[in-house]
C-alpha atoms as an extended CHARMM CRD file, in Angstrom:
* protein
*
       249  EXT
         1         1  MET       CA           -139.8470000000     -144.0960000000       73.1560000000  PROA      1               0.0000000000
         2         2  ILE       CA           -141.1750000000     -141.2810000000       75.2600000000  PROA      2               0.0000000000
         3         3  VAL       CA           -141.5570000000     -137.8310000000       73.8110000000  PROA      3               0.0000000000
         4         4  LYS       CA           -142.9580000000     -134.4950000000       74.9650000000  PROA      4               0.0000000000
         5         5  ASP       CA           -146.3380000000     -133.8650000000       73.7240000000  PROA      5               0.0000000000
         6         6  SER       CA           -145.2230000000     -130.4290000000       72.3100000000  PROA      6               0.0000000000
         7         7  GLU       CA           -142.4410000000     -132.1150000000       70.3350000000  PROA      7               0.0000000000
         8         8  PHE       CA           -144.4070000000     -135.0840000000       68.8640000000  PROA      8               0.0000000000
         9         9  VAL       CA           -144.1570000000     -135.5920000000       65.1450000000  PROA      9               0.0000000000
        10        10  PHE       CA           -145.3410000000     -138.9740000000       63.8650000000  PROA      10              0.0000000000
        11        11  THR       CA           -142.6520000000     -140.5830000000       61.7370000000  PROA      11              0.0000000000
        12        12  PRO       CA           -143.9830000000     -143.8380000000       60.3160000000  PROA      12              0.0000000000
        13        13  PRO       CA           -141.6300000000     -146.8210000000       60.8020000000  PROA      13              0.0000000000
        14        14  PRO       CA           -139.9270000000     -148.1250000000       57.5730000000  PROA      14              0.0000000000
        15        15  GLN       CA           -142.3360000000     -151.1350000000       57.3120000000  PROA      15              0.0000000000
        16        16  LEU       CA           -145.3060000000     -148.8720000000       56.8910000000  PROA      16              0.0000000000
        17        17  SER       CA           -143.9500000000     -147.6990000000       53.4860000000  PROA      17              0.0000000000
        18        18  TRP       CA           -144.9910000000     -150.8540000000       51.7520000000  PROA      18              0.0000000000
        19        19  ALA       CA           -148.4620000000     -150.8660000000       53.3710000000  PROA      19              0.0000000000
        20        20  ARG       CA           -151.4480000000     -150.4220000000       51.0770000000  PROA      20              0.0000000000
        21        21  ARG       CA           -153.9470000000     -150.2340000000       53.9240000000  PROA      21              0.0000000000
        22        22  VAL       CA           -153.1940000000     -148.8170000000       57.4150000000  PROA      22              0.0000000000
        23        23  LEU       CA           -155.7670000000     -149.3030000000       60.2850000000  PROA      23              0.0000000000
        24        24  ILE       CA           -155.7290000000     -146.9620000000       63.1520000000  PROA      24              0.0000000000
        25        25  LYS       CA           -157.6540000000     -148.2310000000       66.2570000000  PROA      25              0.0000000000
        26        26  PRO       CA           -158.4920000000     -145.3470000000       68.6180000000  PROA      26              0.0000000000
        27        27  CYS       CA           -160.1810000000     -145.5410000000       71.9970000000  PROA      27              0.0000000000
        28        28  ALA       CA           -163.5250000000     -144.0640000000       70.9030000000  PROA      28              0.0000000000
        29        29  GLY       CA           -166.2400000000     -146.1100000000       72.5500000000  PROA      29              0.0000000000
        30        30  TYR       CA           -167.7280000000     -143.2320000000       74.5430000000  PROA      30              0.0000000000
        31        31  PRO       CA           -168.8670000000     -139.7540000000       73.6370000000  PROA      31              0.0000000000
        32        32  LEU       CA           -166.4160000000     -138.2520000000       76.1520000000  PROA      32              0.0000000000
        33        33  PRO       CA           -163.4410000000     -136.0390000000       75.2910000000  PROA      33              0.0000000000
        34        34  TYR       CA           -159.7660000000     -136.8280000000       76.0280000000  PROA      34              0.0000000000
        35        35  PRO       CA           -158.4430000000     -138.2110000000       78.4050000000  PROA      35              0.0000000000
        36        36  ALA       CA           -161.3830000000     -140.7650000000       78.3910000000  PROA      36              0.0000000000
        37        37  THR       CA           -160.9310000000     -141.2220000000       74.6060000000  PROA      37              0.0000000000
        38        38  THR       CA           -158.2470000000     -140.5120000000       71.9730000000  PROA      38              0.0000000000
        39        39  SER       CA           -158.0670000000     -137.0040000000       70.9830000000  PROA      39              0.0000000000
        40        40  PRO       CA           -158.8310000000     -135.8630000000       67.3860000000  PROA      40              0.0000000000
        41        41  GLY       CA           -155.6850000000     -133.8220000000       67.4470000000  PROA      41              0.0000000000
        42        42  LEU       CA           -153.3200000000     -136.8470000000       67.9170000000  PROA      42              0.0000000000
        43        43  LEU       CA           -155.1380000000     -138.8520000000       65.2020000000  PROA      43              0.0000000000
        44        44  ASN       CA           -154.7470000000     -135.8960000000       62.8640000000  PROA      44              0.0000000000
        45        45  SER       CA           -150.9420000000     -135.8810000000       63.5570000000  PROA      45              0.0000000000
        46        46  ILE       CA           -150.6910000000     -139.5630000000       62.8460000000  PROA      46              0.0000000000
        47        47  ILE       CA           -152.6260000000     -139.2180000000       59.6160000000  PROA      47              0.0000000000
        48        48  LYS       CA           -150.5660000000     -136.2370000000       58.4970000000  PROA      48              0.0000000000
        49        49  GLY       CA           -147.3310000000     -138.3030000000       59.1370000000  PROA      49              0.0000000000
        50        50  ILE       CA           -148.5880000000     -141.2100000000       57.2180000000  PROA      50              0.0000000000
        51        51  ARG       CA           -149.6170000000     -139.0000000000       54.2790000000  PROA      51              0.0000000000
        52        52  GLU       CA           -146.1100000000     -137.5130000000       54.0630000000  PROA      52              0.0000000000
        53        53  THR       CA           -144.5030000000     -140.9300000000       53.4580000000  PROA      53              0.0000000000
        54        54  SER       CA           -147.2850000000     -143.2100000000       51.9730000000  PROA      54              0.0000000000
        55        55  ASN       CA           -150.2200000000     -143.2790000000       49.6310000000  PROA      55              0.0000000000
        56        56  ALA       CA           -151.8570000000     -146.1290000000       51.6850000000  PROA      56              0.0000000000
        57        57  ASP       CA           -155.5810000000     -146.1860000000       52.4410000000  PROA      57              0.0000000000
        58        58  ILE       CA           -156.1120000000     -145.1030000000       55.9850000000  PROA      58              0.0000000000
        59        59  LEU       CA           -158.9750000000     -146.4810000000       58.0110000000  PROA      59              0.0000000000
        60        60  ILE       CA           -160.0980000000     -145.6970000000       61.5360000000  PROA      60              0.0000000000
        61        61  ALA       CA           -162.1920000000     -148.2850000000       63.3000000000  PROA      61              0.0000000000
        62        62  ASP       CA           -163.7250000000     -149.0150000000       66.6510000000  PROA      62              0.0000000000
        63        63  GLY       CA           -166.9190000000     -150.2930000000       68.2440000000  PROA      63              0.0000000000
        64        64  THR       CA           -169.0930000000     -149.4230000000       71.2560000000  PROA      64              0.0000000000
        65        65  PRO       CA           -169.7050000000     -151.5490000000       74.4090000000  PROA      65              0.0000000000
        66        66  SER       CA           -173.4510000000     -151.1880000000       73.7480000000  PROA      66              0.0000000000
        67        67  GLY       CA           -173.2040000000     -152.6180000000       70.2330000000  PROA      67              0.0000000000
        68        68  GLU       CA           -174.9530000000     -149.4890000000       68.9060000000  PROA      68              0.0000000000
        69        69  SER       CA           -173.6270000000     -147.4130000000       66.0310000000  PROA      69              0.0000000000
        70        70  ILE       CA           -170.3290000000     -145.6720000000       66.7030000000  PROA      70              0.0000000000
        71        71  TYR       CA           -170.7690000000     -142.9240000000       64.0280000000  PROA      71              0.0000000000
        72        72  PRO       CA           -172.5670000000     -140.5290000000       66.3320000000  PROA      72              0.0000000000
        73        73  ILE       CA           -169.7080000000     -140.8590000000       68.7550000000  PROA      73              0.0000000000
        74        74  TYR       CA           -167.1820000000     -140.1570000000       65.9570000000  PROA      74              0.0000000000
        75        75  ARG       CA           -169.1030000000     -136.9840000000       65.3500000000  PROA      75              0.0000000000
        76        76  ALA       CA           -169.2750000000     -136.0510000000       69.0060000000  PROA      76              0.0000000000
        77        77  LEU       CA           -165.4920000000     -136.5230000000       69.3700000000  PROA      77              0.0000000000
        78        78  GLY       CA           -164.7160000000     -134.3600000000       66.3670000000  PROA      78              0.0000000000
        79        79  TYR       CA           -163.3230000000     -137.1800000000       64.1980000000  PROA      79              0.0000000000
        80        80  ASP       CA           -163.4230000000     -135.4800000000       60.8580000000  PROA      80              0.0000000000
        81        81  PHE       CA           -160.4770000000     -136.3680000000       58.6810000000  PROA      81              0.0000000000
        82        82  HSD       CA           -160.0300000000     -135.8410000000       54.9400000000  PROA      82              0.0000000000
        83        83  HSD       CA           -159.6600000000     -139.0260000000       52.8070000000  PROA      83              0.0000000000
        84        84  VAL       CA           -159.9190000000     -141.3030000000       55.8350000000  PROA      84              0.0000000000
        85        85  LEU       CA           -162.5750000000     -144.1340000000       55.8960000000  PROA      85              0.0000000000
        86        86  MET       CA           -164.3650000000     -144.2620000000       59.2390000000  PROA      86              0.0000000000
        87        87  LEU       CA           -165.6170000000     -147.7580000000       60.1080000000  PROA      87              0.0000000000
        88        88  ASP       CA           -167.9360000000     -149.3100000000       62.7000000000  PROA      88              0.0000000000
        89        89  ILE       CA           -166.5870000000     -152.6500000000       63.7340000000  PROA      89              0.0000000000
        90        90  ARG       CA           -170.2610000000     -154.0830000000       64.0310000000  PROA      90              0.0000000000
        91        91  ASP       CA           -170.5780000000     -153.7280000000       60.2310000000  PROA      91              0.0000000000
        92        92  SER       CA           -167.5690000000     -156.0220000000       59.6000000000  PROA      92              0.0000000000
        93        93  ILE       CA           -167.5630000000     -159.6680000000       58.5680000000  PROA      93              0.0000000000
        94        94  PHE       CA           -165.9730000000     -161.6110000000       61.5400000000  PROA      94              0.0000000000
        95        95  ILE       CA           -163.6010000000     -164.4820000000       61.0750000000  PROA      95              0.0000000000
        96        96  GLU       CA           -162.6080000000     -166.8950000000       63.8610000000  PROA      96              0.0000000000
        97        97  VAL       CA           -158.8580000000     -166.9370000000       64.3680000000  PROA      97              0.0000000000
        98        98  GLU       CA           -157.1090000000     -169.3710000000       66.6680000000  PROA      98              0.0000000000
        99        99  ASN       CA           -154.9440000000     -168.3810000000       69.6110000000  PROA      99              0.0000000000
       100       100  PRO       CA           -151.3430000000     -169.1860000000       68.5910000000  PROA      100             0.0000000000
       101       101  LEU       CA           -150.1090000000     -169.8590000000       72.2170000000  PROA      101             0.0000000000
       102       102  PRO       CA           -149.2870000000     -173.4380000000       73.1130000000  PROA      102             0.0000000000
       103       103  GLN       CA           -150.6380000000     -172.7750000000       76.5950000000  PROA      103             0.0000000000
       104       104  LEU       CA           -153.4580000000     -170.2520000000       76.3230000000  PROA      104             0.0000000000
       105       105  HSD       CA           -154.6520000000     -168.1840000000       79.2040000000  PROA      105             0.0000000000
       106       106  ALA       CA           -158.4390000000     -167.8880000000       78.6070000000  PROA      106             0.0000000000
       107       107  VAL       CA           -159.6020000000     -168.1630000000       75.0430000000  PROA      107             0.0000000000
       108       108  GLU       CA           -158.9630000000     -170.6970000000       72.2040000000  PROA      108             0.0000000000
       109       109  SER       CA           -159.9980000000     -168.3900000000       69.4230000000  PROA      109             0.0000000000
       110       110  PHE       CA           -161.4400000000     -164.9200000000       68.8340000000  PROA      110             0.0000000000
       111       111  TRP       CA           -163.8540000000     -163.5020000000       66.2980000000  PROA      111             0.0000000000
       112       112  VAL       CA           -161.7540000000     -160.9630000000       64.4710000000  PROA      112             0.0000000000
       113       113  PRO       CA           -163.0940000000     -158.2930000000       62.0530000000  PROA      113             0.0000000000
       114       114  ASN       CA           -162.0530000000     -158.9360000000       58.4380000000  PROA      114             0.0000000000
       115       115  VAL       CA           -161.0350000000     -155.2430000000       57.9830000000  PROA      115             0.0000000000
       116       116  VAL       CA           -158.2180000000     -155.7520000000       60.5530000000  PROA      116             0.0000000000
       117       117  LEU       CA           -157.0640000000     -158.9960000000       58.9450000000  PROA      117             0.0000000000
       118       118  ARG       CA           -156.9930000000     -157.2630000000       55.4440000000  PROA      118             0.0000000000
       119       119  SER       CA           -154.9360000000     -154.2980000000       56.7070000000  PROA      119             0.0000000000
       120       120  ASP       CA           -151.1870000000     -154.2560000000       56.2390000000  PROA      120             0.0000000000
       121       121  PHE       CA           -150.1890000000     -152.0890000000       59.2390000000  PROA      121             0.0000000000
       122       122  LEU       CA           -152.0590000000     -151.7880000000       62.5240000000  PROA      122             0.0000000000
       123       123  ILE       CA           -151.7540000000     -148.9540000000       65.0780000000  PROA      123             0.0000000000
       124       124  SER       CA           -153.3750000000     -148.8890000000       68.4710000000  PROA      124             0.0000000000
       125       125  VAL       CA           -153.8710000000     -145.3230000000       69.7940000000  PROA      125             0.0000000000
       126       126  SER       CA           -154.9700000000     -145.0550000000       73.3410000000  PROA      126             0.0000000000
       127       127  PRO       CA           -155.2010000000     -142.5900000000       76.2350000000  PROA      127             0.0000000000
       128       128  PHE       CA           -153.1190000000     -143.1650000000       79.3920000000  PROA      128             0.0000000000
       129       129  LYS       CA           -155.8590000000     -144.8470000000       81.5200000000  PROA      129             0.0000000000
       130       130  VAL       CA           -155.5100000000     -147.0430000000       84.5890000000  PROA      130             0.0000000000
       131       131  CYS       CA           -158.5110000000     -148.8610000000       85.9470000000  PROA      131             0.0000000000
       132       132  GLY       CA           -157.7700000000     -149.9790000000       89.5310000000  PROA      132             0.0000000000
       133       133  ASN       CA           -154.4420000000     -151.8610000000       89.2650000000  PROA      133             0.0000000000
       134       134  SER       CA           -154.8580000000     -152.6870000000       85.5980000000  PROA      134             0.0000000000
       135       135  ALA       CA           -153.4360000000     -150.9350000000       82.4740000000  PROA      135             0.0000000000
       136       136  ARG       CA           -155.8810000000     -149.7200000000       79.9000000000  PROA      136             0.0000000000
       137       137  PHE       CA           -153.2850000000     -148.7850000000       77.3100000000  PROA      137             0.0000000000
       138       138  SER       CA           -152.6340000000     -150.0070000000       73.8020000000  PROA      138             0.0000000000
       139       139  VAL       CA           -153.1430000000     -153.7850000000       74.3450000000  PROA      139             0.0000000000
       140       140  ALA       CA           -156.4140000000     -153.3140000000       76.2700000000  PROA      140             0.0000000000
       141       141  ASN       CA           -157.5420000000     -150.9600000000       73.6360000000  PROA      141             0.0000000000
       142       142  LEU       CA           -157.9100000000     -153.8260000000       71.1530000000  PROA      142             0.0000000000
       143       143  LEU       CA           -160.8640000000     -155.3760000000       73.1280000000  PROA      143             0.0000000000
       144       144  SER       CA           -163.3880000000     -153.2070000000       71.4360000000  PROA      144             0.0000000000
       145       145  LEU       CA           -162.5310000000     -154.6730000000       68.0620000000  PROA      145             0.0000000000
       146       146  LEU       CA           -164.3000000000     -157.8030000000       69.0450000000  PROA      146             0.0000000000
       147       147  PRO       CA           -168.1230000000     -158.1220000000       68.3590000000  PROA      147             0.0000000000
       148       148  VAL       CA           -170.2810000000     -157.2880000000       71.3080000000  PROA      148             0.0000000000
       149       149  SER       CA           -172.9850000000     -159.3900000000       69.6410000000  PROA      149             0.0000000000
       150       150  LYS       CA           -170.8330000000     -162.6030000000       70.0330000000  PROA      150             0.0000000000
       151       151  TYR       CA           -169.5570000000     -161.8550000000       73.5760000000  PROA      151             0.0000000000
       152       152  ARG       CA           -172.2450000000     -159.9950000000       75.3650000000  PROA      152             0.0000000000
       153       153  GLY       CA           -173.6160000000     -163.1030000000       77.1360000000  PROA      153             0.0000000000
       154       154  ASP       CA           -176.2860000000     -162.3070000000       79.6320000000  PROA      154             0.0000000000
       155       155  LYS       CA           -175.1140000000     -158.6790000000       80.0600000000  PROA      155             0.0000000000
       156       156  SER       CA           -176.9140000000     -155.7950000000       78.4470000000  PROA      156             0.0000000000
       157       157  SER       CA           -173.6590000000     -154.3940000000       77.0110000000  PROA      157             0.0000000000
       158       158  GLY       CA           -170.0040000000     -155.1680000000       76.8430000000  PROA      158             0.0000000000
       159       159  TRP       CA           -167.9990000000     -158.3830000000       76.4750000000  PROA      159             0.0000000000
       160       160  GLY       CA           -169.6760000000     -160.2940000000       79.3480000000  PROA      160             0.0000000000
       161       161  THR       CA           -168.5190000000     -163.8360000000       78.3240000000  PROA      161             0.0000000000
       162       162  LEU       CA           -164.9340000000     -162.6740000000       78.1050000000  PROA      162             0.0000000000
       163       163  CYS       CA           -165.0590000000     -160.8580000000       81.5100000000  PROA      163             0.0000000000
       164       164  GLU       CA           -166.2730000000     -164.1000000000       82.9840000000  PROA      164             0.0000000000
       165       165  LEU       CA           -163.2190000000     -165.9140000000       81.7620000000  PROA      165             0.0000000000
       166       166  GLY       CA           -160.9360000000     -163.3650000000       83.3850000000  PROA      166             0.0000000000
       167       167  ILE       CA           -160.3090000000     -160.1810000000       81.3600000000  PROA      167             0.0000000000
       168       168  GLU       CA           -156.5880000000     -160.1190000000       82.1570000000  PROA      168             0.0000000000
       169       169  GLY       CA           -156.0970000000     -163.5520000000       80.4940000000  PROA      169             0.0000000000
       170       170  VAL       CA           -158.2720000000     -162.5200000000       77.7170000000  PROA      170             0.0000000000
       171       171  LEU       CA           -156.2140000000     -159.4790000000       76.9050000000  PROA      171             0.0000000000
       172       172  ALA       CA           -153.0650000000     -161.5030000000       77.0250000000  PROA      172             0.0000000000
       173       173  ASP       CA           -154.5170000000     -164.0250000000       74.5250000000  PROA      173             0.0000000000
       174       174  LEU       CA           -155.8560000000     -161.1670000000       72.3780000000  PROA      174             0.0000000000
       175       175  TYR       CA           -152.3250000000     -159.6130000000       72.0870000000  PROA      175             0.0000000000
       176       176  PHE       CA           -151.0490000000     -162.8350000000       70.4190000000  PROA      176             0.0000000000
       177       177  THR       CA           -154.1470000000     -163.4870000000       68.3050000000  PROA      177             0.0000000000
       178       178  LEU       CA           -154.4730000000     -159.9690000000       67.0040000000  PROA      178             0.0000000000
       179       179  PRO       CA           -150.9600000000     -158.5750000000       66.8370000000  PROA      179             0.0000000000
       180       180  PHE       CA           -150.5890000000     -154.8260000000       66.1970000000  PROA      180             0.0000000000
       181       181  ASP       CA           -147.5380000000     -153.2990000000       64.8100000000  PROA      181             0.0000000000
       182       182  LEU       CA           -147.4350000000     -150.0560000000       66.7980000000  PROA      182             0.0000000000
       183       183  GLY       CA           -148.8700000000     -148.6230000000       69.9000000000  PROA      183             0.0000000000
       184       184  ILE       CA           -149.2140000000     -144.9660000000       70.8220000000  PROA      184             0.0000000000
       185       185  ILE       CA           -150.1520000000     -143.9100000000       74.3090000000  PROA      185             0.0000000000
       186       186  GLU       CA           -151.4640000000     -140.3210000000       74.6730000000  PROA      186             0.0000000000
       187       187  ALA       CA           -150.1580000000     -139.3520000000       78.1100000000  PROA      187             0.0000000000
       188       188  ARG       CA           -150.6060000000     -135.7080000000       78.0000000000  PROA      188             0.0000000000
       189       189  GLN       CA           -152.7080000000     -136.6320000000       81.0570000000  PROA      189             0.0000000000
       190       190  LYS       CA           -152.9010000000     -139.7410000000       83.1820000000  PROA      190             0.0000000000
       191       191  LEU       CA           -156.4550000000     -140.8680000000       84.0640000000  PROA      191             0.0000000000
       192       192  PHE       CA           -157.0600000000     -143.0840000000       87.0450000000  PROA      192             0.0000000000
       193       193  TYR       CA           -160.4900000000     -144.5020000000       87.6560000000  PROA      193             0.0000000000
       194       194  ALA       CA           -162.1840000000     -147.5000000000       89.3830000000  PROA      194             0.0000000000
       195       195  ASP       CA           -165.0660000000     -148.4780000000       87.0640000000  PROA      195             0.0000000000
       196       196  ASP       CA           -164.3670000000     -149.5610000000       83.4230000000  PROA      196             0.0000000000
       197       197  SER       CA           -167.9150000000     -148.7050000000       82.5030000000  PROA      197             0.0000000000
       198       198  ASP       CA           -167.5490000000     -145.1840000000       83.6190000000  PROA      198             0.0000000000
       199       199  PRO       CA           -164.1580000000     -143.5400000000       83.2340000000  PROA      199             0.0000000000
       200       200  THR       CA           -165.7390000000     -140.0860000000       84.1050000000  PROA      200             0.0000000000
       201       201  LYS       CA           -165.4490000000     -140.9730000000       87.7230000000  PROA      201             0.0000000000
       202       202  GLY       CA           -161.6930000000     -140.6690000000       87.8890000000  PROA      202             0.0000000000
       203       203  GLU       CA           -158.9600000000     -138.2770000000       88.4770000000  PROA      203             0.0000000000
       204       204  ALA       CA           -156.5980000000     -136.8530000000       85.7840000000  PROA      204             0.0000000000
       205       205  GLU       CA           -153.0660000000     -135.7100000000       86.2600000000  PROA      205             0.0000000000
       206       206  ASP       CA           -151.0340000000     -133.6670000000       83.7390000000  PROA      206             0.0000000000
       207       207  TYR       CA           -148.0470000000     -135.4990000000       82.3500000000  PROA      207             0.0000000000
       208       208  GLY       CA           -147.3780000000     -133.9900000000       78.9220000000  PROA      208             0.0000000000
       209       209  LYS       CA           -145.8260000000     -136.9640000000       77.2730000000  PROA      209             0.0000000000
       210       210  LEU       CA           -146.5610000000     -139.5360000000       74.4940000000  PROA      210             0.0000000000
       211       211  LEU       CA           -145.2330000000     -143.1470000000       74.4240000000  PROA      211             0.0000000000
       212       212  VAL       CA           -144.5960000000     -144.7870000000       70.9840000000  PROA      212             0.0000000000
       213       213  GLY       CA           -143.3710000000     -148.2910000000       70.2200000000  PROA      213             0.0000000000
       214       214  GLU       CA           -144.2660000000     -151.9980000000       70.2170000000  PROA      214             0.0000000000
       215       215  PRO       CA           -147.6410000000     -152.3140000000       72.1350000000  PROA      215             0.0000000000
       216       216  HSD       CA           -146.5620000000     -154.6710000000       74.9610000000  PROA      216             0.0000000000
       217       217  GLU       CA           -143.1740000000     -152.8200000000       75.4990000000  PROA      217             0.0000000000
       218       218  ILE       CA           -144.7450000000     -149.3960000000       75.8050000000  PROA      218             0.0000000000
       219       219  ASP       CA           -147.5960000000     -150.6370000000       77.9950000000  PROA      219             0.0000000000
       220       220  LEU       CA           -144.9810000000     -152.0200000000       80.3220000000  PROA      220             0.0000000000
       221       221  GLU       CA           -143.2440000000     -148.6750000000       80.3250000000  PROA      221             0.0000000000
       222       222  ALA       CA           -146.4540000000     -146.8620000000       80.9670000000  PROA      222             0.0000000000
       223       223  SER       CA           -147.2730000000     -149.2770000000       83.7790000000  PROA      223             0.0000000000
       224       224  GLN       CA           -144.0040000000     -148.4130000000       85.4830000000  PROA      224             0.0000000000
       225       225  ILE       CA           -144.8400000000     -144.7090000000       85.2190000000  PROA      225             0.0000000000
       226       226  ALA       CA           -148.2760000000     -145.3960000000       86.8110000000  PROA      226             0.0000000000
       227       227  GLY       CA           -146.8400000000     -147.6010000000       89.5050000000  PROA      227             0.0000000000
       228       228  ILE       CA           -148.9340000000     -150.6440000000       88.7730000000  PROA      228             0.0000000000
       229       229  ASP       CA           -148.2010000000     -154.3560000000       87.9850000000  PROA      229             0.0000000000
       230       230  SER       CA           -150.9050000000     -155.3010000000       85.4140000000  PROA      230             0.0000000000
       231       231  GLN       CA           -151.4930000000     -158.9620000000       85.0890000000  PROA      231             0.0000000000
       232       232  HSD       CA           -152.1860000000     -159.2850000000       81.4240000000  PROA      232             0.0000000000
       233       233  LEU       CA           -148.7690000000     -157.6750000000       80.6570000000  PROA      233             0.0000000000
       234       234  ARG       CA           -147.0610000000     -160.2490000000       82.8750000000  PROA      234             0.0000000000
       235       235  LEU       CA           -149.0360000000     -163.0050000000       81.0780000000  PROA      235             0.0000000000
       236       236  ILE       CA           -147.9100000000     -161.6060000000       77.7050000000  PROA      236             0.0000000000
       237       237  GLY       CA           -144.3480000000     -161.8240000000       78.8560000000  PROA      237             0.0000000000
       238       238  GLU       CA           -144.8800000000     -165.4960000000       79.7640000000  PROA      238             0.0000000000
       239       239  GLY       CA           -146.5040000000     -166.0320000000       76.3820000000  PROA      239             0.0000000000
       240       240  ARG       CA           -143.5720000000     -164.6720000000       74.5580000000  PROA      240             0.0000000000
       241       241  VAL       CA           -141.2870000000     -167.1140000000       76.3420000000  PROA      241             0.0000000000
       242       242  GLN       CA           -143.7170000000     -169.9280000000       75.3190000000  PROA      242             0.0000000000
       243       243  LEU       CA           -143.4680000000     -169.0310000000       71.6210000000  PROA      243             0.0000000000
       244       244  GLU       CA           -139.6770000000     -168.5790000000       71.7850000000  PROA      244             0.0000000000
       245       245  ASP       CA           -139.3130000000     -172.0790000000       73.2530000000  PROA      245             0.0000000000
       246       246  GLN       CA           -141.6030000000     -173.4990000000       70.6810000000  PROA      246             0.0000000000
       247       247  MET       CA           -139.5600000000     -171.8910000000       67.8550000000  PROA      247             0.0000000000
       248       248  GLY       CA           -136.3310000000     -173.1150000000       69.4260000000  PROA      248             0.0000000000
       249       249  SER       CA           -137.4360000000     -176.6790000000       69.8170000000  PROA      249             0.0000000000
């Protein structure tokens, strides 16, 4: 679903009504305002929509590429919400979860934060960002839920060992291992840049829309809008066929 930014009102899907814990994953790894990160205004709208239909605990969680505390970044971004628990992923207990795909693309298992596994409804909220020819939307937004401490490798920051395996395959595997219920892409502006480590060196275009729906599906729609063919989204499509064939056999 694509809606005008000015007309957006978050209406929680029916399955959220039974959730006792809702986790919102913003794009918040850098002390940079929208469109490099998720705007506090959109998060506030989502929280307000949840509160009108549910008494669930609401958590916001993310991590930094450096592995340092994210709390100063939360403050810099203006993330100040009443009765919402702000979490740093690095403080979680991590549990190894196997990739359910019969034919994986890059990774057999991921270290997943327990706070994600213990949440009943998961929402990925990302800006509309394109790095080169690859989507950095709601699926790619999940990468920073993984512990830098376990995936840094020889790099000073980031998820070096996963990048060495091929980040597009990693993102496809992550989609199936860490399934999110809903994706929201904040496309008031479209940001195009060339270096994942520095989204400030990019160009933003006004668009004035938001995309809401199943993460893979809205990422595909956003990719069509951006005019790109992102590999990890194609691999997810292939993985879906694998699982359907497995269920049918």
